C-alpha positions, 0 to 999 in steps of 0.5 A, a space after each residue: 383105035 382108028 377103028 374108035 376115034 372114026 366111030 366116035 367123031 361123029 356124035 363127040 366131034 374132033 378136039 374131044 377125041 384128041 382131048 380124050 385119046 391124047 390129053 390122059 395118055 399124055 398126062 400119064 406119060 409124065 407122071 410114069 415110065 412103067 408101060 402098063 401103069 401107065 396105061 391103066 393109069 392113062 383109061 382112068 384119068 380118060 374116064 375120070 375126065 369124061 364122068 367130071 365133065 358130065 356132071 360140071 356142065 349137068 350144074 352148070 351153064 357151060 357145056 361137056 365139051 369143055 369141062 372135058 376140055 378143060 380137066 384134061 388140059 389141066 391135068 396135064 398143065 399138072 403133071 407138066 409143073 411135077 417135077 420127072 422122079 427117077 427113072 433110071 438115068 
């Protein structure tokens, strides 16, 4: 993770790297307690936010970084509003 962050920081900036690494993982953690499912879900959420952010930026005047951050934040907010299911506690 440190290598990926160091390599991409010059291109996408601190906020976008933070958004793409933390928000999908935090959202996946809110949605499932299972490790491998959470890991896969985190990757899928990051890819979806990235591609959808690129598409929305193409069709609007707003920058890509805004859309990716907004989508990731909205995903976490939606997951935070969802009550936890049965986790065995």
